[in-house]
FIMAR-334117 format. One record per residue (C-alpha): residue number from 1; x, y, z. Coordinates in steps of 0.1 Angstrom, whole numbers, plus 5000, padded with zeros to 4 digits. Layout:
<mifis>
[mifi NUM, [X, Y, Z]]
...
</mifis>
This chain:
<mifis>
[mifi 1, [4172, 7442, 9123]]
[mifi 2, [4203, 7456, 9105]]
[mifi 3, [4227, 7444, 9131]]
[mifi 4, [4210, 7409, 9130]]
[mifi 5, [4215, 7407, 9093]]
[mifi 6, [4252, 7417, 9096]]
[mifi 7, [4257, 7391, 9123]]
[mifi 8, [4242, 7364, 9100]]
[mifi 9, [4265, 7375, 9072]]
[mifi 10, [4295, 7373, 9096]]
[mifi 11, [4284, 7338, 9108]]
[mifi 12, [4280, 7325, 9072]]
[mifi 13, [4314, 7340, 9063]]
[mifi 14, [4331, 7323, 9093]]
[mifi 15, [4316, 7289, 9084]]
[mifi 16, [4326, 7294, 9047]]
[mifi 17, [4361, 7304, 9057]]
[mifi 18, [4365, 7272, 9079]]
[mifi 19, [4353, 7250, 9050]]
[mifi 20, [4377, 7268, 9026]]
[mifi 21, [4406, 7263, 9050]]
[mifi 22, [4399, 7226, 9053]]
[mifi 23, [4396, 7222, 9016]]
[mifi 24, [4428, 7242, 9010]]
[mifi 25, [4448, 7218, 9033]]
[mifi 26, [4433, 7187, 9015]]
[mifi 27, [4441, 7202, 8981]]
[mifi 28, [4476, 7211, 8990]]
[mifi 29, [4483, 7176, 9002]]
[mifi 30, [4468, 7162, 8970]]
[mifi 31, [4488, 7187, 8949]]
[mifi 32, [4520, 7176, 8966]]
[mifi 33, [4513, 7140, 8961]]
[mifi 34, [4505, 7146, 8924]]
[mifi 35, [4537, 7166, 8919]]
[mifi 36, [4558, 7140, 8935]]
[mifi 37, [4541, 7112, 8915]]
[mifi 38, [4546, 7132, 8883]]
[mifi 39, [4583, 7137, 8890]]
[mifi 40, [4587, 7101, 8898]]
[mifi 41, [4570, 7091, 8865]]
[mifi 42, [4596, 7112, 8846]]
[mifi 43, [4626, 7096, 8864]]
[mifi 44, [4615, 7060, 8863]]
[mifi 45, [4621, 7038, 8832]]
[mifi 46, [4593, 7041, 8807]]
[mifi 47, [4582, 7005, 8807]]
[mifi 48, [4588, 6998, 8844]]
[mifi 49, [4551, 7001, 8852]]
[mifi 50, [4522, 6996, 8829]]
[mifi 51, [4485, 6988, 8830]]
[mifi 52, [4461, 6974, 8805]]
[mifi 53, [4428, 6992, 8800]]
[mifi 54, [4398, 6972, 8787]]
[mifi 55, [4362, 6982, 8786]]
[mifi 56, [4328, 6964, 8786]]
[mifi 57, [4295, 6981, 8783]]
[mifi 58, [4259, 6970, 8785]]
[mifi 59, [4236, 6994, 8766]]
[mifi 60, [4198, 6992, 8769]]
[mifi 61, [4173, 7014, 8749]]
[mifi 62, [4136, 7012, 8758]]
[mifi 63, [4112, 7031, 8735]]
[mifi 64, [4080, 7018, 8751]]
[mifi 65, [4073, 7053, 8765]]
[mifi 66, [4069, 7065, 8729]]
[mifi 67, [4046, 7037, 8719]]
[mifi 68, [4073, 7025, 8695]]
[mifi 69, [4071, 6989, 8684]]
[mifi 70, [4094, 6969, 8661]]
[mifi 71, [4081, 6943, 8638]]
[mifi 72, [4102, 6913, 8627]]
[mifi 73, [4117, 6932, 8597]]
[mifi 74, [4127, 6961, 8619]]
[mifi 75, [4143, 6939, 8644]]
[mifi 76, [4164, 6921, 8618]]
[mifi 77, [4174, 6955, 8602]]
[mifi 78, [4184, 6970, 8636]]
[mifi 79, [4204, 6939, 8646]]
[mifi 80, [4222, 6938, 8612]]
[mifi 81, [4230, 6975, 8614]]
[mifi 82, [4245, 6972, 8648]]
[mifi 83, [4264, 6941, 8642]]
[mifi 84, [4278, 6955, 8609]]
[mifi 85, [4299, 6980, 8630]]
[mifi 86, [4278, 7011, 8622]]
[mifi 87, [4269, 7015, 8659]]
[mifi 88, [4303, 7019, 8674]]
[mifi 89, [4303, 7041, 8704]]
[mifi 90, [4331, 7062, 8720]]
[mifi 91, [4330, 7062, 8758]]
[mifi 92, [4358, 7081, 8777]]
[mifi 93, [4381, 7077, 8747]]
[mifi 94, [4376, 7040, 8742]]
[mifi 95, [4360, 7027, 8710]]
[mifi 96, [4333, 7001, 8719]]
[mifi 97, [4322, 6976, 8693]]
[mifi 98, [4289, 6957, 8695]]
[mifi 99, [4294, 6920, 8702]]
[mifi 100, [4258, 6909, 8710]]
[mifi 101, [4224, 6924, 8703]]
[mifi 102, [4189, 6914, 8715]]
[mifi 103, [4161, 6933, 8698]]
[mifi 104, [4126, 6933, 8714]]
[mifi 105, [4093, 6949, 8705]]
[mifi 106, [4101, 6983, 8718]]
[mifi 107, [4139, 6985, 8722]]
[mifi 108, [4171, 6965, 8722]]
[mifi 109, [4200, 6955, 8745]]
[mifi 110, [4235, 6956, 8733]]
[mifi 111, [4267, 6943, 8747]]
[mifi 112, [4298, 6961, 8736]]
[mifi 113, [4335, 6957, 8743]]
[mifi 114, [4366, 6979, 8737]]
[mifi 115, [4400, 6968, 8726]]
[mifi 116, [4427, 6965, 8752]]
[mifi 117, [4450, 6995, 8755]]
[mifi 118, [4484, 6993, 8773]]
[mifi 119, [4492, 7024, 8793]]
[mifi 120, [4529, 7029, 8802]]
[mifi 121, [4547, 7054, 8825]]
[mifi 122, [4548, 7081, 8798]]
[mifi 123, [4510, 7078, 8795]]
[mifi 124, [4505, 7079, 8833]]
[mifi 125, [4527, 7110, 8834]]
[mifi 126, [4503, 7128, 8811]]
[mifi 127, [4473, 7117, 8833]]
[mifi 128, [4491, 7128, 8865]]
[mifi 129, [4500, 7161, 8848]]
[mifi 130, [4463, 7167, 8840]]
[mifi 131, [4453, 7158, 8876]]
[mifi 132, [4480, 7182, 8889]]
[mifi 133, [4467, 7211, 8868]]
[mifi 134, [4431, 7203, 8878]]
[mifi 135, [4440, 7203, 8915]]
[mifi 136, [4460, 7235, 8911]]
[mifi 137, [4431, 7253, 8895]]
[mifi 138, [4408, 7241, 8923]]
[mifi 139, [4432, 7253, 8949]]
[mifi 140, [4435, 7288, 8934]]
[mifi 141, [4397, 7291, 8933]]
[mifi 142, [4394, 7278, 8969]]
[mifi 143, [4420, 7304, 8981]]
[mifi 144, [4400, 7333, 8967]]
[mifi 145, [4367, 7318, 8979]]
[mifi 146, [4383, 7316, 9014]]
[mifi 147, [4394, 7353, 9012]]
[mifi 148, [4359, 7363, 9002]]
[mifi 149, [4344, 7344, 9031]]
[mifi 150, [4369, 7360, 9055]]
[mifi 151, [4358, 7394, 9043]]
[mifi 152, [4322, 7385, 9050]]
[mifi 153, [4331, 7371, 9084]]
[mifi 154, [4346, 7405, 9096]]
[mifi 155, [4328, 7431, 9076]]
[mifi 156, [4305, 7457, 9091]]
[mifi 157, [4286, 7458, 9059]]
[mifi 158, [4288, 7435, 9028]]
[mifi 159, [4286, 7466, 9006]]
[mifi 160, [4323, 7475, 9009]]
[mifi 161, [4352, 7478, 8985]]
[mifi 162, [4370, 7449, 9002]]
[mifi 163, [4341, 7425, 8996]]
[mifi 164, [4336, 7436, 8960]]
[mifi 165, [4373, 7433, 8953]]
[mifi 166, [4374, 7397, 8967]]
[mifi 167, [4343, 7388, 8947]]
[mifi 168, [4359, 7401, 8915]]
[mifi 169, [4391, 7381, 8922]]
[mifi 170, [4371, 7350, 8928]]
[mifi 171, [4354, 7354, 8894]]
[mifi 172, [4388, 7359, 8877]]
[mifi 173, [4401, 7328, 8894]]
[mifi 174, [4375, 7307, 8877]]
[mifi 175, [4387, 7317, 8842]]
[mifi 176, [4414, 7289, 8839]]
[mifi 177, [4386, 7264, 8845]]
[mifi 178, [4370, 7275, 8812]]
[mifi 179, [4398, 7258, 8792]]
[mifi 180, [4413, 7235, 8818]]
[mifi 181, [4383, 7211, 8819]]
[mifi 182, [4384, 7205, 8781]]
[mifi 183, [4422, 7202, 8780]]
[mifi 184, [4424, 7177, 8808]]
[mifi 185, [4396, 7156, 8793]]
[mifi 186, [4414, 7156, 8759]]
[mifi 187, [4447, 7145, 8775]]
[mifi 188, [4430, 7115, 8793]]
[mifi 189, [4410, 7105, 8761]]
[mifi 190, [4443, 7106, 8741]]
[mifi 191, [4459, 7081, 8765]]
[mifi 192, [4429, 7058, 8767]]
[mifi 193, [4422, 7057, 8730]]
[mifi 194, [4457, 7060, 8717]]
[mifi 195, [4445, 7089, 8695]]
[mifi 196, [4454, 7125, 8696]]
[mifi 197, [4424, 7143, 8712]]
[mifi 198, [4430, 7179, 8721]]
[mifi 199, [4398, 7196, 8733]]
[mifi 200, [4400, 7234, 8733]]
[mifi 201, [4365, 7244, 8744]]
[mifi 202, [4348, 7266, 8769]]
[mifi 203, [4329, 7252, 8799]]
[mifi 204, [4296, 7271, 8797]]
[mifi 205, [4288, 7263, 8833]]
[mifi 206, [4319, 7280, 8846]]
[mifi 207, [4313, 7310, 8822]]
[mifi 208, [4278, 7313, 8836]]
[mifi 209, [4292, 7313, 8872]]
[mifi 210, [4317, 7340, 8863]]
[mifi 211, [4290, 7362, 8847]]
[mifi 212, [4268, 7358, 8878]]
[mifi 213, [4296, 7367, 8902]]
[mifi 214, [4305, 7397, 8881]]
[mifi 215, [4269, 7409, 8881]]
[mifi 216, [4268, 7405, 8918]]
[mifi 217, [4300, 7426, 8920]]
[mifi 218, [4282, 7454, 8902]]
[mifi 219, [4252, 7451, 8925]]
[mifi 220, [4273, 7452, 8956]]
[mifi 221, [4292, 7482, 8943]]
[mifi 222, [4259, 7500, 8937]]
[mifi 223, [4249, 7490, 8972]]
[mifi 224, [4282, 7504, 8985]]
[mifi 225, [4273, 7538, 8969]]
[mifi 226, [4239, 7538, 8984]]
[mifi 227, [4254, 7529, 9018]]
[mifi 228, [4279, 7558, 9016]]
[mifi 229, [4251, 7582, 9006]]
[mifi 230, [4230, 7570, 9035]]
[mifi 231, [4259, 7574, 9060]]
[mifi 232, [4266, 7609, 9047]]
[mifi 233, [4230, 7619, 9051]]
[mifi 234, [4229, 7607, 9087]]
</mifis>
């Protein structure tokens, strides 16, 4: 039974290592492309290439599930409030303004548009830089994930110092993601909205993943101690 369990761990590790290697190749190719594109955007004239960003959104709100109904006065008030500009919405850095509103008994439909924003090479450089940093963080995490899978593929027991060290390094490799996601989003929003938007936050999902992995590291270390005591007893 023990040997069967170890064989399963080895098989899972081999599959994970193969997937990690494939992802690593794809990410390296993507990283090279992003780096070359970023350098090219620095060298080329600022206004050589540009693009215009424009947004349209259709927003529907249905409150029928809550048994909400609007009378004629409510419908008029909602429509006036939206059309007055108090219902502007920010989506991906673009400010959407309501252009048409249809109010029904239990909800309303709103059509909104965003002002055009011209993006030049300097702006594209910032977007490519954010993409490069994102791919770099992903590549680093993939490398450490591959090393962990490799340890699983060739270990005689998962409760070893090599496995726990690889798990701990994987957890540490996720730390840049805690800030990177917010910074990258802020850079892109700044370009699209033409407003300075610097988001310095923490991705709670990544923090939770790091905590879980570190807890598993301690569990595996405790398992390694029990394994060593068992071997010494035998």
